[in-house]
C-alpha positions in Angstrom: 0.0 0.0 0.0 1.4 3.4 -1.0 2.3 5.7 1.9 0.7 9.1 2.2 2.9 11.9 0.7 4.9 13.8 3.3 3.8 17.5 3.3 6.4 20.2 3.1 6.5 23.4 5.1 6.3 26.6 3.1 7.5 30.0 4.3 4.9 31.8 2.3 1.9 29.4 2.9 0.7 28.7 6.5 -0.4 25.1 7.2 -4.0 26.1 7.6 -4.1 27.5 4.1 -2.5 24.4 2.7 -5.1 22.1 4.4 -7.9 24.4 3.1 -6.7 24.1 -0.4 -6.4 20.3 -0.1 -9.8 19.7 1.5 -12.0 22.3 -0.1 -10.4 22.8 -3.6 -9.4 19.2 -4.3 -5.8 20.1 -4.9 -3.6 16.9 -4.6 -1.5 16.6 -1.5 1.5 15.9 -3.8 1.5 19.5 -4.9 2.5 20.5 -1.3 4.7 17.5 -0.6 8.4 16.7 -0.6 9.8 15.1 -3.7 8.8 11.4 -4.1 11.0 8.5 -3.0 12.5 6.2 -5.5 9.7 3.6 -4.9 7.0 6.2 -5.3 8.7 7.4 -8.5 8.8 4.0 -10.1 5.3 3.1 -9.0 3.9 6.2 -10.6 5.5 5.6 -14.0 3.3 4.5 -16.9 4.6 2.8 -20.0 5.5 6.1 -21.8 7.3 7.6 -18.8 9.1 4.4 -18.0 10.4 4.3 -21.6 11.6 7.9 -21.3 13.5 7.1 -18.0 15.1 4.0 -19.5 16.1 5.9 -22.7 17.7 8.7 -20.6 19.5 6.1 -18.5 20.8 4.4 -21.7 22.0 7.8 -23.0 23.9 8.4 -19.7 25.5 4.9 -20.0 26.5 5.7 -23.6 28.0 9.0 -22.5 30.0 7.1 -19.8 31.3 4.6 -22.4 32.4 7.4 -24.7 34.1 9.2 -21.8 36.0 6.1 -20.7 37.2 5.6 -24.3 38.3 9.2 -24.6 40.1 9.0 -21.3 42.0 5.9 -22.4 43.0 7.7 -25.7 44.3 10.7 -23.8 46.3 8.6 -21.4 48.0 6.9 -24.3 48.4 9.8 -26.8 49.2 12.8 -24.7 52.8 12.6 -23.5 52.9 15.6 -21.2 51.7 14.4 -17.7 50.4 17.8 -16.6 48.5 18.4 -19.8 47.2 14.9 -19.8 45.8 15.3 -16.3 44.1 18.5 -17.2 42.6 17.2 -20.4 41.2 14.1 -18.8 39.5 16.0 -16.0 38.1 18.6 -18.3 36.8 16.2 -20.9 34.9 14.2 -18.2 32.8 17.1 -17.0 29.7 16.5 -19.3 29.6 12.8 -18.3 29.9 13.6 -14.6 27.0 16.1 -14.8 25.0 13.6 -16.8 25.5 10.9 -14.2 24.4 13.2 -11.4 21.3 14.2 -13.4 20.5 10.5 -14.0 20.8 9.8 -10.3 18.5 12.7 -9.6 16.1 11.3 -12.2 15.6 8.0 -10.3 16.1 9.4 -6.8 14.3 12.8 -6.7 15.1 13.5 -3.0 18.9 13.4 -3.8 18.6 16.6 -5.9 20.5 18.7 -3.3 23.4 16.2 -3.2 23.6 15.6 -7.0 23.4 19.4 -7.7 26.2 19.9 -5.2 28.5 17.3 -6.7 28.0 18.6 -10.3 28.4 22.2 -9.2 31.6 21.5 -7.3 33.0 19.5 -10.3 32.2 22.3 -12.7 33.7 24.9 -10.3 37.0 22.9 -10.6 36.6 23.1 -14.4 37.2 26.9 -14.1 40.7 26.2 -12.8 41.1 23.4 -15.4 40.3 25.8 -18.2 42.9 28.2 -16.9 45.5 25.5 -16.7 44.7 24.3 -20.2 45.6 27.7 -21.6 48.7 28.0 -19.5 49.9 24.5 -20.3 49.0 25.1 -23.9 51.6 27.8 -24.1 54.1 25.4 -22.5 54.0 26.6 -18.9 54.1 29.8 -17.0 57.6 30.8 -18.0 56.9 30.3 -21.7 53.6 32.1 -21.4 55.3 35.1 -19.8 58.0 35.2 -22.5 55.5 35.0 -25.4 53.1 37.6 -24.0 55.5 40.0 -22.4 55.3 42.5 -25.3 51.6 41.9 -26.2 49.1 44.4 -24.8 46.3 42.5 -23.2 42.8 43.9 -23.5 40.9 43.9 -20.2 37.7 45.7 -21.4 36.1 42.3 -22.0 33.1 40.4 -20.7 31.5 39.7 -18.4 32.7 42.5 -16.1 34.1 45.3 -18.3 32.8 44.8 -21.8 31.1 48.2 -21.5 34.3 50.0 -20.5 36.4 50.3 -23.7 38.4 53.1 -22.2 40.3 50.8 -19.9 44.0 50.7 -20.7 45.6 47.3 -21.8 47.9 45.6 -19.4 51.3 43.8 -19.9 51.7 40.2 -19.0 54.0 40.0 -16.0 54.3 37.3 -13.4 52.3 39.5 -10.9 49.5 40.0 -13.4 49.4 36.3 -14.2 49.2 35.6 -10.5 46.3 38.0 -10.2 44.5 36.5 -13.1 45.0 33.0 -11.7 43.7 34.0 -8.3 40.7 35.6 -9.9 39.7 32.3 -11.5 40.8 29.8 -8.8 38.9 31.7 -6.1 35.7 30.4 -7.6 37.0 26.8 -7.5 37.7 27.2 -3.8 34.8 29.3 -2.6 32.0 27.6 -4.4 32.5 24.3 -2.7 32.6 26.1 0.7 29.4 28.0 0.0 27.7 24.8 -1.2 28.8 23.0 1.9 27.3 25.8 4.0 24.1 25.5 2.0 24.0 21.7 2.5 24.3 22.2 6.3 21.6 24.8 6.4 19.4 22.6 4.2 19.7 19.7 6.6 18.8 22.0 9.4 15.7 23.2 7.5 17.0 26.8 7.0 17.8 26.5 3.3 14.8 26.5 1.0 15.1 27.1 -2.7 11.4 28.1 -2.9 11.9 30.9 -0.4 12.8 34.1 -2.3 12.4 36.6 0.6 15.1 39.0 1.6 16.0 36.9 4.6 16.3 33.7 2.6 19.7 32.0 2.9 19.3 30.5 -0.6 18.8 34.0 -2.1 22.0 35.4 -0.5 24.1 32.3 -1.3 22.8 32.4 -4.9 23.7 36.1 -5.3 27.2 35.5 -3.8 27.8 32.6 -6.1 26.6 34.6 -9.1 29.1 37.4 -8.3 32.0 34.9 -7.8 31.1 33.3 -11.2 31.3 36.7 -13.0 34.6 37.5 -11.4 36.0 34.1 -12.2 35.0 34.4 -15.9 36.7 37.8 -16.4 40.3 36.6 -16.1 39.6 33.6 -18.3 38.2 35.9 -21.0 41.3 38.2 -20.7 43.7 35.3 -21.2 41.5 33.7 -23.9 41.8 36.8 -26.1 45.5 35.9 -26.5 45.2 32.2 -26.4 42.6 31.9 -29.2 45.2 33.2 -31.7 48.3 31.4 -30.4 46.7 28.1 -29.4 44.3 27.7 -32.4 46.1 24.4 -33.3 45.2 23.0 -29.9 41.4 23.6 -30.5 41.3 26.2 -27.6 38.4 28.1 -29.3 35.9 25.1 -29.4 37.1 24.0 -26.0 36.4 27.4 -24.5 33.0 27.5 -26.3 32.1 24.1 -24.8 33.1 25.4 -21.4 30.8 28.4 -21.8 28.0 26.1 -22.9 28.4 24.1 -19.8 28.3 27.3 -17.7 25.1 28.4 -19.3 23.4 25.1 -19.0 24.4 24.4 -15.4 23.7 27.8 -14.0 21.1 29.6 -16.1 18.9 26.6 -17.2 18.3 25.3 -13.6 17.9 28.9 -12.3 15.2 29.7 -14.9 13.3 26.5 -14.3 13.5 27.1 -10.6 12.2 30.7 -10.9 9.3 29.5 -13.1 8.4 26.9 -10.5 8.5 29.4 -7.7 6.3 31.7 -9.7 3.8 28.9 -10.1 4.4 28.5 -13.9 5.3 24.9 -13.6 2.2 22.9 -12.7 2.4 20.0 -10.2 1.9 16.5 -11.6 1.5 13.9 -8.8 3.7 12.6 -7.4 5.8 15.7 -8.2 5.2 19.1 -6.8 5.9 22.2 -8.9 9.5 22.5 -7.8 10.3 18.8 -8.0 8.8 18.7 -11.5 11.0 21.6 -12.5 14.0 19.6 -11.3 12.7 16.6 -13.2 12.5 18.7 -16.4 16.0 20.0 -15.8 17.3 16.4 -15.4 15.6 15.4 -18.6 17.2 18.3 -20.5 20.6 18.0 -18.8 21.1 14.3 -19.7 20.3 15.0 -23.4 22.4 18.2 -23.5 25.4 16.7 -21.8 25.3 13.8 -24.2 25.5 16.3 -27.1 28.3 18.2 -25.4 30.2 15.0 -24.7 30.0 13.9 -28.3 31.2 17.4 -29.5 33.9 17.6 -26.9 35.2 14.2 -28.0 35.9 15.7 -31.4 38.1 18.4 -30.0 39.7 16.8 -26.9 40.6 13.6 -28.7 43.8 15.0 -30.1 47.2 13.4 -30.3 49.9 15.5 -28.5 53.4 14.0 -28.7 55.2 17.0 -27.1 57.0 15.8 -24.0 55.6 18.7 -22.1 57.3 20.2 -19.1 58.8 18.5 -16.1 60.8 19.5 -13.1 64.5 19.3 -13.7 67.2 19.7 -11.1 69.9 22.3 -12.0 72.5 19.9 -10.5 71.9 17.7 -13.6 72.8 20.6 -16.0 76.2 20.8 -17.4 78.4 22.8 -15.0 79.8 24.7 -17.9 76.4 26.1 -18.9 75.7 29.7 -17.9 72.5 29.6 -15.9 72.5 33.2 -14.6 73.3 34.8 -11.3 69.9 34.6 -9.8 69.6 30.8 -9.8 71.2 28.6 -7.0 72.6 25.2 -7.4 69.7 23.4 -5.6 66.8 25.2 -7.3 64.6 23.6 -10.0 63.2 24.8 -13.3 60.5 23.7 -15.7 61.2 23.0 -19.3 58.9 22.4 -22.3 
C-alpha cells in the first residue's frame, strides 16, 4: 500500500491555508509534498514515462562509455603528464554532470546532493580551463616570454565589456598571478558555500522556494553569481590571446564548450526554478511544482550533456606528442652552462 505523501512546510503558505486548499479545492497533496521517494517514482511511471526514463539512462550509459574511451585515448596519446591530467578531468565534465542528473532522475530526493556534486566539479573546471591555456603555451615561463610584449585587453566580458576606455595591461608574473587567483577563487569558494548551503538545508534553513530578503538560498545564490562573473573575467582576458596562439590545440571550441556548460548548469536550472517558484510549472503527482521543474531539468541536462560529450570528444581527442614540461634539477645541468646569477645550485626549473 502506498504511503501518504509527506507534506512540506512553506515559508509563504501557512499550514491552515494548505489544508484548506487540499480539503476544499481538491488540490492533490502531492502539490505540497516533498519530492517522491524512488519507490513512489517507479510506482507512478506509466509505459511512456518508464520508456523515457530507460532511454535517458541508456544515454547516460552511452556518455559514460564514450568518456572512458576518450580518457583511455588521452592517457596513451598525450605525453605531457600535466596536460594529460588537465585534459582528462576537463573532458569528463559533461559525463559527470549527466551521471548526477541520472541519479536525480531516479532518486528525486537526492537533488540537493547531486546538484552539489555537479556544481563542485564544474567549479573545478574553471581552474582546469585556466591550466589548459597556461599548459598550452608550455607553462608559466613560456607564457610570460611569449606575451610580455603583447598588450592584453581587459575591457572584455563579463565585467568590463562596456568599458572600452580601460587601458591594456602587460603580462607580467604578478598580473598572471592576479588572473590565476581571480579564477581559482571560484573553484575554492563555491564548494565552501555549497557545503554551508547543505548544512543549512539539513537544518531546515535553506529552501530554494523561499525568495524573501531573509532567505539563505537567495543570498548564497547572489554571492555565487558574483563569484562566477569575477572568475570568468580573467579567463576571458587570457582567452583573447590564447585563441590566436593556441588555435592548433582547439582552444576556441574547448572554451566554447566550457561556456556552454556554464550556461546550461547555471542559467537553465535557475530559470526553471524561478518559473516553479512563480507557479508557472504545474504540479503533476507525485511531483510538486519545484520537484517537477527539477525533473525537467534532469531530462534536458542528460540529453544536452550527451551532445556536449560527443562534440567535446571531437576536439579533446587529439594526439599530443610533445614531451611537455617537467621538473629538472639544476644539478643535472652541465656545470659549464651559464644559468645566470639569480639561480642557485639546488633550485629547480621547468622545461617544455
